[in-house]
C-alpha positions as CSV (number, residue, x, y, z in Angstrom):
1,M,31.2,40.1,96.1
2,I,32.8,43.7,96.7
3,E,31.4,45.2,99.4
4,F,31.5,48.8,100.9
5,R,29.5,50.6,103.6
6,S,27.5,53.6,103.6
7,E,25.6,55.8,106.1
8,M,22.1,55.9,106.0
9,R,19.5,58.0,107.8
10,R,15.9,55.6,108.7
11,G,13.3,57.7,109.8
12,R,11.9,61.2,110.6
13,S,12.7,64.1,113.5
14,G,12.1,61.7,116.9
15,A,13.1,58.6,115.1
16,A,16.1,58.7,113.0
17,V,19.1,56.9,113.4
18,L,22.2,56.9,111.3
19,S,22.9,53.0,110.6
20,G,25.5,51.2,108.4
21,N,24.5,49.7,105.1
22,R,26.4,46.9,103.4
23,Q,25.6,46.0,99.6
24,D,27.4,45.5,96.1
25,R,30.1,47.9,95.2
26,P,27.8,50.2,92.6
27,Q,28.6,50.3,89.2
28,P,28.6,53.4,87.0
29,R,25.9,54.0,84.6
30,R,25.8,55.7,81.4
31,G,27.2,58.9,81.8
32,E,28.4,58.1,85.4
33,V,32.4,57.8,87.0
34,L,32.4,55.6,89.9
35,I,34.5,57.5,92.4
36,K,36.9,56.0,95.3
37,L,36.1,58.5,98.5
38,H,39.2,59.8,100.1
39,A,37.4,62.3,101.7
40,A,33.3,63.5,102.7
41,A,32.3,66.6,104.0
42,V,29.6,67.1,107.1
43,N,28.0,70.4,105.9
44,P,25.4,72.5,108.0
45,A,22.6,71.3,105.5
46,D,23.7,67.5,106.7
47,F,22.7,69.2,110.4
48,L,19.4,70.4,108.8
49,A,18.5,66.9,107.8
50,E,20.1,64.4,110.5
51,D,16.9,64.2,112.2
52,G,14.4,64.3,109.1
53,R,13.0,67.6,109.7
54,T,13.2,68.8,106.1
55,A,11.3,66.0,105.0
56,R,8.1,67.7,106.1
57,A,9.3,70.3,103.2
58,V,10.9,68.4,101.0
59,K,9.7,65.0,99.9
60,T,12.1,62.4,101.1
61,K,12.1,58.3,101.1
62,F,14.0,56.7,103.6
63,P,16.0,55.4,104.2
64,H,17.9,58.3,102.7
65,G,22.0,58.3,102.6
66,C,23.7,61.5,104.3
67,G,26.2,63.7,103.1
68,L,26.5,65.7,99.6
69,C,29.9,66.7,98.7
70,I,32.9,64.2,97.8
71,S,36.4,63.9,97.0
72,G,38.4,61.0,95.6
73,I,39.7,59.5,92.8
74,V,37.8,57.9,89.2
75,V,38.1,54.0,89.1
76,A,35.6,52.8,87.1
77,K,33.8,55.1,84.0
78,G,30.2,54.2,82.5
79,A,29.5,54.7,78.7
80,N,29.9,58.0,77.0
81,V,32.1,59.4,79.9
82,T,34.3,62.1,78.2
83,G,36.4,64.7,79.7
84,R,37.3,62.4,83.1
85,D,39.7,59.4,82.8
86,L,40.7,56.8,85.2
87,G,42.9,57.8,87.7
88,D,41.4,61.4,88.6
89,S,41.6,63.4,91.3
90,V,37.9,65.0,91.5
91,F,35.7,66.7,94.5
92,G,31.8,67.5,93.6
93,Y,28.4,66.9,94.7
94,L,26.1,64.7,94.4
95,P,22.2,65.9,94.5
96,D,19.2,63.5,95.4
97,I,20.7,60.1,95.7
98,A,20.1,57.1,97.8
99,L,23.3,56.4,98.9
100,G,24.7,59.8,100.2
101,T,28.4,60.8,100.2
102,W,29.4,58.9,103.2
103,A,30.2,55.9,101.7
104,A,33.7,53.9,100.2
105,F,32.4,54.2,96.6
106,Q,30.2,56.2,94.9
107,P,28.8,56.7,91.2
108,A,28.4,60.5,90.2
109,H,27.3,61.9,86.5
110,A,30.2,63.5,85.2
111,S,29.1,66.9,84.8
112,H,28.7,66.9,88.7
113,V,32.5,66.7,89.5
114,R,35.6,68.5,88.2
115,E,39.4,68.3,88.5
116,M,40.5,69.3,92.2
117,P,42.4,72.3,92.6
118,L,46.5,70.9,92.2
119,N,47.3,73.1,95.3
120,A,44.5,71.3,97.9
121,D,44.6,67.5,99.4
122,F,41.6,65.7,99.7
123,R,40.1,66.8,102.7
124,E,40.3,70.2,101.8
125,A,39.2,69.8,98.6
126,A,35.8,67.7,100.2
127,C,35.0,71.2,101.8
128,L,34.3,73.2,99.1
129,P,32.0,72.4,96.7
130,L,28.6,73.3,98.9
131,I,30.2,76.1,101.0
132,G,32.0,77.9,98.2
133,S,28.6,77.4,95.9
134,A,26.6,78.8,98.3
135,V,28.7,81.7,98.9
136,I,29.0,82.9,95.4
137,Q,25.7,81.8,94.7
138,A,24.9,84.4,97.7
139,F,26.9,87.1,95.6
140,E,26.3,87.0,91.9
141,K,22.9,88.4,92.4
142,N,23.5,90.2,95.4
143,G,26.6,91.9,95.1
144,P,28.8,92.6,96.9
145,R,30.3,95.2,94.4
146,A,33.6,97.1,94.8
147,G,33.5,99.5,97.6
148,D,30.4,98.1,99.3
149,R,30.9,97.1,103.0
150,I,29.4,93.9,104.3
151,L,28.9,92.1,107.5
152,I,29.7,88.3,107.4
153,H,28.5,86.6,110.4
154,E,31.1,83.7,112.0
155,G,34.0,84.7,110.0
156,G,36.0,81.7,111.5
157,G,33.2,79.0,110.3
158,A,33.4,77.0,107.0
159,V,30.7,79.5,105.2
160,G,32.3,82.8,106.7
161,S,35.5,82.0,106.1
162,F,35.2,81.3,102.7
163,A,32.8,84.5,102.4
164,I,35.2,86.3,103.6
165,Q,38.1,85.7,101.4
166,Y,35.8,85.6,98.1
167,A,34.0,89.6,99.2
168,K,38.0,90.8,99.5
169,F,38.5,89.1,96.0
170,L,35.3,91.3,94.9
171,G,36.6,94.6,96.5
172,A,34.5,94.5,99.4
173,T,35.3,96.2,103.3
174,V,34.5,93.1,105.2
175,F,33.2,93.1,108.7
176,T,33.1,90.2,110.4
177,T,31.9,88.7,114.0
178,T,33.9,85.7,115.4
179,S,35.3,84.5,119.0
180,T,38.2,85.9,120.6
181,E,40.2,82.7,119.9
182,N,39.5,83.2,116.0
183,A,40.3,86.8,116.0
184,D,43.8,86.7,114.9
185,W,43.3,84.1,111.9
186,V,39.8,85.3,110.6
187,R,42.5,89.0,109.8
188,E,44.4,86.9,107.7
189,L,41.5,85.7,105.8
190,G,41.5,89.2,104.9
191,A,38.8,90.8,107.2
192,D,39.4,94.8,107.7
193,D,37.7,94.9,110.9
194,I,37.3,92.3,113.3
195,L,34.1,92.6,116.1
196,D,34.7,89.7,119.0
197,Y,31.2,88.6,119.6
198,Q,32.3,87.8,123.5
199,L,33.7,91.5,123.7
200,V,30.7,93.9,122.1
201,D,27.8,94.1,120.2
202,Y,28.1,94.6,116.6
203,R,24.9,96.5,116.5
204,D,26.5,99.1,119.1
205,E,29.9,99.2,116.3
206,L,28.2,99.0,113.2
207,R,25.7,101.4,110.6
208,D,24.7,101.8,106.7
209,L,26.3,98.7,105.3
210,D,25.7,97.4,102.1
211,M,25.2,93.8,102.7
212,V,24.9,91.2,105.5
213,L,25.6,88.1,104.6
214,D,23.5,85.9,107.5
215,T,25.2,82.8,108.3
216,L,23.3,82.4,111.4
217,G,19.7,82.5,111.3
218,G,17.8,83.4,114.3
219,D,17.6,86.6,116.1
220,A,20.8,87.8,113.5
221,T,18.5,87.4,110.5
222,F,16.2,89.7,112.1
223,N,18.8,92.3,113.8
224,A,21.1,92.3,110.5
225,F,18.3,95.2,109.6
226,D,19.3,97.3,112.7
227,V,23.0,97.5,110.6
228,I,22.2,98.2,107.2
229,R,21.7,101.3,105.0
230,P,18.3,102.4,103.6
231,G,18.0,99.7,100.1
232,G,20.5,98.0,101.3
233,A,20.4,93.6,101.4
234,V,20.3,90.8,103.9
235,I,21.3,87.8,102.1
236,S,20.5,84.7,104.7
237,L,21.6,80.7,104.5
238,F,19.8,80.1,107.6
239,G,17.1,82.2,108.2
240,P,13.4,82.2,107.2
241,V,12.6,81.1,103.6
242,D,11.3,83.9,101.2
243,D,8.6,82.2,98.8
244,G,10.6,82.7,95.9
245,A,13.5,80.3,97.2
246,A,10.3,77.5,98.3
247,R,9.1,78.0,95.0
248,R,12.7,77.1,93.5
249,L,14.0,74.6,96.3
250,K,9.9,72.7,95.0
251,I,8.7,73.0,98.7
252,N,5.1,71.5,98.6
253,P,2.2,74.2,98.9
254,L,1.0,73.6,102.4
255,M,4.7,74.1,103.4
256,R,4.9,77.5,101.1
257,Q,1.6,78.9,103.1
258,I,3.1,78.4,106.1
259,L,6.5,79.2,105.8
260,W,5.3,82.6,104.2
261,F,3.3,82.9,107.6
262,K,6.0,82.5,109.5
263,A,7.9,84.8,107.8
264,R,5.8,88.2,108.6
265,D,7.6,89.7,110.7
266,L,10.2,89.7,108.6
267,R,9.0,91.3,105.8
268,R,7.5,93.8,108.3
269,K,11.0,94.8,109.4
270,A,12.9,94.8,106.1
271,K,9.7,96.8,104.5
272,E,10.2,99.4,107.6
273,K,14.2,99.7,106.3
274,N,13.2,99.9,102.9
275,A,15.7,96.6,102.3
276,R,15.6,93.8,100.2
277,Y,15.9,90.0,102.1
278,E,16.9,87.1,100.1
279,F,17.0,83.2,101.4
280,V,19.8,81.2,99.6
281,P,19.8,77.9,99.7
282,M,22.4,75.9,100.7
283,T,21.7,73.7,97.4
284,P,25.5,73.4,95.6
285,D,25.7,74.0,91.8
286,H,28.2,72.0,89.5
287,T,28.3,74.9,87.2
288,H,30.4,76.9,90.2
289,L,32.9,73.8,91.0
290,A,35.5,75.8,87.8
291,T,34.9,78.7,89.8
292,I,35.9,76.8,93.1
293,R,38.9,75.6,91.6
294,E,40.0,78.8,90.1
295,L,40.0,80.9,93.2
296,V,41.9,78.1,95.2
297,E,44.7,77.3,92.5
298,S,44.9,81.3,92.6
299,G,45.8,81.7,96.4
300,R,42.3,84.0,96.0
301,V,40.5,81.9,98.5
302,R,42.2,78.8,101.0
303,P,39.6,76.2,101.8
304,I,39.8,75.5,105.5
305,A,38.9,72.2,106.7
306,A,38.9,70.1,109.9
307,A,39.5,66.6,109.8
308,T,37.9,64.1,111.5
309,S,38.5,60.1,110.6
310,F,35.6,57.5,111.4
311,E,36.2,54.2,111.8
């Protein structure tokens, strides 16, 4: 019997723990490949779910696996798999699975993984699916268009660093907030104007922006309306959930009403500025993997990953 270890989340907020889980190595089913993992990402979505809080909004069965994004090598194939071969180096995400991606082996539907960018290692590839997909989704519906002026918060973070590079590829003028120690590095990513939050308040420096990409939530979501132009857009990955996003996430009706009530001040602020607000869930879309691969291989986006090993 071949065993492997996976990390499981047990229980809701206040009682959640992470524990190891040993079981037989899984076998790929019809349409699936089995991936031997070389790297798995820890994303913002994992922190939000780590203590089980999201289970109140989205039905979750415990114990529940941890992690979404992976990179690794295909070591087995189920029936009717095309386009994937044994030995392929792949990256992708695994939605709504029981085991999670913090494991040694993981089955995945063949359509949920793609060939890794040739110029990225396993660690870099694993960090791309969720953040890259979230940024692409935020921009494909809302801009920016060439010539737009956009503020991207936390340019030194995983999401911000991808967003800066992608916004520049789309032709935008990019402003970003970051720390003193990250200022030079963020400038290398392509940001046009760096606002060191340790030294200045960006609200004193910026006005009439076309768009703000909010990667912080909290006060930053509300303050974004102070710096956009009338008719501009605030697109948030961490702010209050608007009703449209709640429906796409299939959040239960009672929780949708609660979220709608909590967002009343935000709706009022958006109306005062004649601006648009949209929450973009950080949910990966496997159809964007090919775009992410192309962006990385062309050099338009450089993947940023911090390496940590857990034994």
